[in-house]
N, C-alpha and C positions, 0 to 999 in steps of 0.2 A: 416308600415315598410315592406319592401320586401327584403328577404334575398335570394340571388342567382338569377337564371333565368333572366339574362340580357346578351346582346350580341351586338357586333358591326356588323352592316349589311351594305353592299354596294349595293345601288340601281342600276337600269339600267342606270341612268344618271352618275354613277361613284362617287356619294357622299357617304361618310361614316358617319353613324349616330349611336348613342346609342339608341337601341330599347329595351323597357322593358314592360312587362305586368304590369299594375299598378292598382290593386284592390283598392276599396274604403277602406281607413284605418278605423279601428274600432273607433267609437267615434268622427269621423270627419264629419262636415256637408257635405251633398251631393253636388257635383259639385264644390268643392274647387279648383280643378285643371281643371275643365271644360273638363274632358275626360270620355269616356265610360268605361265599365268594360273590364277586360282583356280577351285576347284570344291567341291561339298559334301564335308564331312569325314565319314568312316566308319571306325570302328576296324577293321572287317574288311578294308578296302581300304588300310589304312595302309602295308603293305609294298609294295603293287603300284602305288598311285596315283602319277601324275606331275603331278597338278594342284594340289599344295599344297607348302608348305615344311614340313619336319619339323626342328625345332630340338631337339637332345638336351639339354633343360634338366631337371634333377631338380626336381620340385615341392617337395621337402623340402630343397633346397639351403640350406646355412647362409648363402649369399650373399643370400637373400631373407628379410628380417626377418619374423618372425611378425606377424600383424595384431592380436593381443591381448596384454596384459601376461602375463609368465610366471606370475604368481600371479593366478588368476582363480576365478570361481565353480565352474568345472568341475574344476580341479585340487584345490580345497579340498573338493569334494563327497565325495571318498573318506574324508574325516575326519569326516563326519557320523556321529552315533551309530547311525543305522539301517544305514548302509553298513558300519560296524565290526561290528555284531552279525550281519550277514548274510554276512560274509566267513569261510568255513570255514578257510582257511589261516591267517588272522590269529588266529582264536580258538584254533586248534590250536597255533600257535607260542607263544601266551601261556601255555599249560599247561606248556611247557618252560622258559620264561623269564618269571617273574613281574615282572621289572623291565623288560619290553619297553617301549621308548619310541619315540614318533614324533619325528622331527626333520626339519628342512628338507632337501630333496633337494640334494645337492651334487656331482652327477656333472659331469664336465668338459663334456659336451655341453650340459647344462642351463645351466651357467655361461656358456658361449660364446653360447648362444642368447639368454640374458638380456642380455648385453653388447651383442649385435647389435641387439636390440630397442630398448634405451634409447638407443643411439647414433642409431638411425633417428628416434626421437621427438625427441631434441635437435636433430638436423639439420632435421627438419620444422618445429620451433618457431622455429629461427633463420632458415630460408630459405623454408619452405613447400614444399620439394621432397620427393617421396616416390618418386623414380625408382630403378630397379635395372636395370643394363645387362649384357647378355651379347653375346658375338660369335656368328657364325652357326654355330659348332661347339658352342654351349652352354656355353662357358667364361666364368667371371666376368670382367667388364671394368670399368674405371673408369667412373663414372657419366657418361653423356651425357644431360643434362637436357632434357626435352621439356615442361617446365611452361609455357613461353610459348605452346605450341600447345594445351595443355590446362590452362588456368589454374585451373580448379576441379577438385580431386581427385575422381575418379569413385567411384561406389558399389562397382563391381567393377573388378578390374584391367583395364587397357587396354594393348594392344600398340601401340608406335610403332616403325615400321621406318625405318631410316636407310640407304637402299640404297648411297649413295656411300661411306659410312663402313663399310658391311658390319657394322652393329651392330643390336641389337634391344633396345629399352628397354621395361620394364614400368612404367607409371605406376600406382602402387599407391594404394588408398584411404587417406584420412587416418586416422592412428592416434590423433589427439588426442581426438576426440569419443568414440570407443570406449573410450579409456583412462579418461576421466572417468566414463562410464557404468558401466564395470566397477568403478571405485573405489567408487561409490555402492552398487552391488549387493553387493559384498563387505563393505563397512562394515555395511550393514543385516543381512546374514546373521550377522556376528560378534556384533553387539550384541543379537541376538534373545534374549529371556530364557531362561535355561537352568534347568531344574528339577533336573537330575542333576549339574550341574557348577558350581554357584554358590557353593559353600562356600569357595573359595580366592581369590575376587576381592574387590576393594574393594566395600563396600556389601552384603556377603553377609548382614549382620544384618537387612536390611530384608525384608519379606515378598514373596512372589511377586507379589501383586497390586500392591504399590508399584512393583516392577520393571517390570511391564507398563505402568503409567501413565507411569513415567519413560521407557520405551522409546518410547511414542507421541510424547512431547514431543521426544525426541532425533531421531526419524525426520523430524519436520517441519523441525527445524533443518537437518539434513543435506541434505534435498531442496532447501531454499532456497539453501544455499551451494554445492551441487554440481549446479546446473542446467547441463547440458552445452551446451544451445543458447545460453544467455545468456553463459556463459564463452567460447564460441567467438566470438561477436560482439565481446565486449570484447577478446579477443586480436587480432582483425583490426584493431581501431582502437587498439591499444596501451594500453588502459585497464584491463586486468585486474590486480588486486592480490591475489596468493595468500595474503597474510599473514592477512587476515580469515577466509578459508576454513579455513586450517589451525589457526587459533586455536580455532574451533568444533570441528573434527575432533579436536584434541588434548584438549579438555575432555571430549568424549564418550569417547575411548579411555581416558583416565585413570580414568573412572568404571567401567570394565569390566575393564581389564587387571590383571594381578598387579602388586604394587608394584615388582617388579624391572624392569618394563618402563617405569616412569615416566621414567627418565633418557633412554631412547631417544625417547620421545614429546616430551620437552622439546627435545632436539636437533633433531628434525624441525620443530617449531614455530619454532625460532630460524632455521633455514635459510630458511623461508618468510618470516619477518619481514625478512630481509635484502633481499627482493625489493620491499619497500614503497618508496614515493618517499623518496629520501634515505638508504635503507638500505645502498647501495653494492653490493648483490647484482645478479645477472643471471639470465638464463633458465636457466643451468646449475644455479643454486641451487634454482629452482622444480622442475626435473626431479629433482634429488636429493631434495628433500622428498617428492615424490610416490612416488619409488622407496622411500624409507625407510618411508613409510606402508604400502605393500604388504607390505614385509618385516615390519613390526610386526604387521600383521593376520594374516599367516601364522603368526607366533610365537604370537599369541593363540589362533588356532585349534588349534595344536599343544598349547598348555597345556590347553585345554578337553578335547581328545581324550585326552590322557594322564591327566588327572584322572578322566575318565569310565571309562577302562580300569581304573584302580585301584579306583574305587568299585564297579564291577560285577564285580570279580574273583570274589567268592564265587558270584555268579549264573552267571558263565561256567563255572566249574569244575563247579558242580552240574548244569547242563544240558548239559554237553559231550557225554557219551555218546549221549544221545537225539538231540541236534542233529547230531552227526557221522554217526550211522547214517542219519538221514534225508537228509543231504546226499549220502552215499555212494550211496544208492539213486537219488537224482535224477541224480547224476553218471553212474551206469551205465545209466540209462534202461531198466531191465528186462533188460539183457544179462547172461547168466550169467558170473560171475567165474571164467573157465576157468583163467587163470594162477594165481589164488589157490588153487583146488582142487588143481591139479597141484603147486604149491609145498608145500602142507600135507601132501598124501599122500606126496610124495617124502621130506619130512623124517621122517614117521612110519615109512616103510619103511627109511630109513637107520638110525634108532634100533633098529628090530627086528633088522636084519641085523647090527648091531654088538654085539648082546646087551647093550645098555646096562642098567645097574642104577642105580636111584635110591637114593643113600646118605643115609639119615636119621641123626640123631645116635645112634639106638639100633639101627638095623638097615639092611640093604640089601635092596631089592626089585627083581626082574627087571622089565623094561619090560612084558612081556606080562601080568604079573599085576596091573598097576596099573589103577585105574578109568578109564573113558573120559574123564572130565573131566581127570584128571591127565595122561593121554597126549596129549590135545589141547593142553594148556598146554605140555608138554615139546616137542611137535612144533612149536608156534609159536616157542618159544625156539630150537630147533635151526634152524628155517627162517630166523630173523633172523640167527643166527650165520653161516649159509651165505651169505646175501645180502651180509654184510659182508666175509667173507673170500674169497668167490668171486663178485664182482659179475656179474650176468647181462648187463650192458651195459657198454660202454666208459665209464670214469670221466673226466669232463671236468676235467682238472687245473687248467686256467686259470680255471674258473668259480668265483665266490665262493659261500660258503655262505649261501644265502638261501631265501626261500620261492618258491612257484610263482605265487601270485596275490596277494601282499601289495601294499598301496599303495606308491607310490614314496616317500611320506613316512616309511615305516618305516626303522628303522636297518639297512637292508639295501641292497646294491647292486642290480645288474641281475637280471632274472628268469632263473631256471634252468628250462630246458624240461623237460617230463615225459619220463622215460626209458623205453624199451620193456623188456618182459620182467620187470618188477617186478610183484609181486602188486597187483591192483587195490585191495585194502583198505589198501595203504600209499601211496596216491597223494598224501597230505599230508606224507609223511616222506622224499621222495626226497632232499632236500638234506641231511638228517641222515644217511641211509644212505650218501650219497656221502662225507661227511666221516668217518664211522666207517670206511669202506673205506680211505680215505687213511691214517687213523691206525693201523689194523690192519696195513697194509702197512709203514708206518714202524716199527711195533713188531717185525714179523717181521725186517726188515732190521737193526734194532738188535740183536736177539737173535743174528742170524748174525754180526755183527761182534764181539759179546762171545765167541761160540764161537770165532771166528778168533783172537781175542786169547789164549784159553786154549790153542789149538792151537799158536800161535807160541811161547808161553812154554815149553811142554813139548816142543817139537820138538828134534831133534838139531841140534848145531852144532859148529863147529870147536873151540870152547872150552866144552863142555857143562857144565851144572850138574846134579848128580844130581837126579832128579825129586823125591825125598823131601825135598830141601832147599829146593825152590822153594815159596813160599807166596803165595797170592793174598789180599790184604787186602780187606776190604769197601770201604774207602775207595778202593782202586784201581779197583774196578768202578764205583763211583758217579762218580768223577772222569772215568773214561773215557766213561761215558754222556753226561755234560755236554759233554765235548769233541767227541764225535761229532755231537751236535746243533749245536754251535757252528760247527764247520768244515764240516759236511756241507751238501749241497744243500737247497733249500727242500722238495722232495718226496723225502725219503730213500728211501721205498719205491716209487718210480716203477717200478722193475724188476719188481715183483710186481703191477702193476695192468694190466688189459687195455687195450690201445691200439687205437683205431679204425683198421682197415686202410684203405689208400687204395682208391678205387672201381676202380682199374685198376692193374695192375702197372707200367704205364708212367708213372703219375703219381707224382711225387716229393713228399716231405713239404714243407710250406710252410717259408718261411724262419724263421718264428717257432718252428715245431716243431724245426727243425734247431738253432736257437739254444738252445731249452730243453734239448734233449738234450745239447748240448755243455756247457752249464752244469752239468747233472746229472753227466755223466761227469767233469768237472773237480772237482766237489765230492766225488765218490766217491774219486777219486785222493787228495784231501787227507785223507779219512777213513782210507784204507788206509795212508797215510804216518804218520798220527797213531797208529793202532792198532799199527803195527809199531814205532814209536819207543817207545811205552809198554811193549810186550812186551820190547824190547831192554833198557830200563831195569830192568824187573823181573828179568830174567836177570842183569844186571850187579850189581844190588843184592844178590841172593842169593849170587852168586859171591864178592863182596867182603865179605859178611857185615856190611853196613851199610844204613842206611835203616830203614824201619819203617812202621808203620801211620800215624804222624803226619807230615804234611807230604808233599807230592808235588813232587819236583824237576821242573824244566823238561825236556822230553824232549830227549835228545841224538840224534845221528845213528843211524838204525837199522842193524842188522847187514845187510849186502848180501844174504846168502843168505835172510834172513827177508823182506826187502822183495820179493825176486824171487818167493818162495813166496806171499806175500800178494797180489801183483798177479795172479799166475796163478790163485789161488783166486777172487778177485773177478770176473775175466773169465769164469770157468767157472760160478760158482754164482749170481751176481746176475742171474738170467735167469728169465723166466716158465716155461721148460721144464726148469729145473734140478730133478733128483730131490731133491737136498739141500734146495733151497729149498722144495719141496713138503712135505718131512718137517718142516722147521722151522715152516712155516706151520700144519701140522696140530697140532703140539705147542702152539703159541700158541693156536690156535682151541680145542683141547680144554681148556686151562687157563682160558680166558675162559668157555667154556661151563659148566665146573664151578662157577666162581665165580658166574656168572649164575643157575644153578639154585639155588644156596644162597641167593642174595639174594632171588630172586623167589618160589621155591616153599617153601623151608624156613624161612629167617629171616622172610620176609614172611608165612608161614603162610597162603598162598592156598588150599591144600588141607589138610584136617586131618591131623595126624600119625597114623600107624598105631599100633595098640597095641604096646607094648614087649614083646618076647619074653623079656626078661631078659638079653639079650646086647647088647653094644655093639661097634660097629665104630670103631676109632680113626680120627680124621680126619687125613688126610695134608696136609702143607703144600704150597702151590702151588709146582710146579716141582721137587719132590724128584727127584733123580737125572736131571734133564733139563737142568740149567744155567739154568733159568728163575728161580732164586731172586733174582738181582739185579733182576728185572723185576716182582716181586710188586706193587709200588705201581702201576706202569703198567697191569698186568693188572686190578688192583682198580678203578682209575679208568675204564678202558674198559668193564668189566663194569657199573659203576654207571650209566654213560650208557645202555648197552644195556638195563639193567633198567628205567630210567625210561620208555624208549620202549616196552618190552614191556608194562609194567603199564598204561600209558595205552591201548595198542593193544588189549589183552585186555579192558579195561573196556568197549570199544565192540563188539568183534567176537567175543568168546568165545561168545556165544549163537548167532551166525551159524555159527561153526565146529562147534558141537554139532549142527547140523541134519544130517539124513540125507544130503543132497546132497554134503556134505563128508566125512562119516565113517560112511557106512552100513555098510561092511564091517569096522569096527573092533570 
């Protein structure tokens, strides 16, 4: 038996291992564990030392229950008003979604961690055992209890070696006392009088001074009924009755929580009352009541945080530009934003080289004749479009759309890492740019399939229909769009997004990547079949002089020669290096850019309109003569999302872009 002296050590290779000096146990045959005597532990000598045992146990293994409840003062601290107001990503996201809500984290890992913790608490309450067992290879093993050798749970984890059984048991500290202490701390933090979020709770009609007095009285009651030392002693002698404790807790919670939480509080108190003498309940009911209490406290904290966010919305919006600019400067720590400069200057040069003209309702003006401020805005808009349609970094298809530094209680999944090669000034918008890139690639692919449909309809065949007799109804195109999204893969435009290359040509893609690619290819085959079937139906409809704009029959078998043509077309053109794909992407990009400029610069009236020369330039419809007419709604929606991002971005950084270091030679 070895009590103490063990540690987690990270080797130079980056692996974390449990390292412990392991002397020969008294009375055990020599060499039971095939290890030499013990010697001092050193991380630098981890790889070479032969005087200790290295057990490859992951310190974050789900087999080791956490020592504190999943809901605690640290996890709820990120919901404090001060933490909210100092979180730049959260405040920035709130500008895009006014209904942004906090909610309880529900990832599978957190759920599993919580279940493991509460099972460990229940087991300790029933048996007093806190042991966790591994074999000598660091693999989880069924518990080999050593509580009889260490009857009192230690303050820190203790190793117990079982040489003959070739097992290693960790005797963990008791979780009961820390659970009760944490419950009291969280309770006191939740019932603290709120000045900004008190209008939605019961008793909100009382003054702040009255709530302070009420809070002082409730704190005394809670400290009396949640004395961890006293409760632990009563548990040891089988005298603890949780019903009286939770009756007081329930009364306090109902005076602070929203009315919709009252039912949950009553259910928690009823579970605790079943544990009273003659109530018929057991220790499982007590654990369930404590767990319910933590969950109610978390919901109350979420209610307060959500109310504060909505109450402070005008203040957040008003102070956002100044706050974000200050945070950006702190984020960069005085480093020059070189990527941003290159990004903006490159966009400016592309607009100059393309002889771009800004078309106002009354006239068109060449790019070079525009004022500096207008050219900066146009360059920023063009730069955003280029980032969306030509991402500078591989797009993580499997990552969810979330923020980079948002609290885990936000309505977002896991954190998206910062991506390289994006302008420094857009560091809070990476997740939005990623999603816009996915959507633009999907839109490009949809456009290509609609063009394929047109090509198939008008192509030659064994039983051709004269082209002048073939008509494409608007409902045909709309129905086809819906069907493509319905039968297509999840990421329709995956073929037009940059894929991270393997670090070596000998490294094969992971199994998950292979599976994703197979699913995408299978979905594309379904789309090709659907497009060909619809094209065949349109040709047959015209040939037989029946059908019409109303009603769309179920697709029949496609014409074999059309299907062969469509499959060959998709194999050739649904690729990153496809010239046709590049042409289609440029058309969609130009249409989105045109609509974006109209939304931000002209209809938004960000810059004053030039004086009218008395002539007008007729405005052309989106997609005229390019086949983009059926996608006008999708282009408008994508442009509106980009416009919102652009306006908020320019509100913060336009003055920065007007500085000489960005545009001195303009």
